[in-house]
N, C-alpha and C positions, 0 to 999 in steps of 0.2 A: 212431367216437367212443367215448369212455369209457362214456357212458350206454347206448349201444347194446349194448356188451359185457355190462354189468351186467344190463340188462333181459333179454337173451337167456338169461343164466345163471339168472336168477330164474324166468323162464317155464319153462325146462326143468326146474328143480328143483321147481316147483309142479305140473307136469303130472300127476303121480301123485296129488296131493292134489285137484286139480280133477276128475280122473276122466274127464269127458266131453271128447272131442277137439274137439267142435264149440264148446263154450264156451271152450276154451283158444284156439282159432283166433281167435275174436272178440276175446278179451282181448288176444291178441298184436297184432291189427291196431290196436286202440284204443291200446294202450301204445306201439306203434311210432310212431303219429302224435304222441303226446305227446313221445316221445323226439326225433323229428325236429324238432318245434317248439323244444324246449329246445336242441337242438344248433344250430339255425339262429340262435337268439337269442344264444347264447353265442359262436358264430362271428362274428356281426355286431358284437357289442360287444367282442370280444376277451377275454372273461372265461374264466378257466380253472376247471374244476370240480375 
């Protein structure tokens, strides 16, 4: 999904800013859950982002 590609790019780009790998991993998990939710809603409703 488009949001997944954007989020992975943003997370990779921010990794050097965040610094700590552990916090990045937590943020990645949380963000991925958000992205999955958005993707499932948009898929179910047929909306294009």
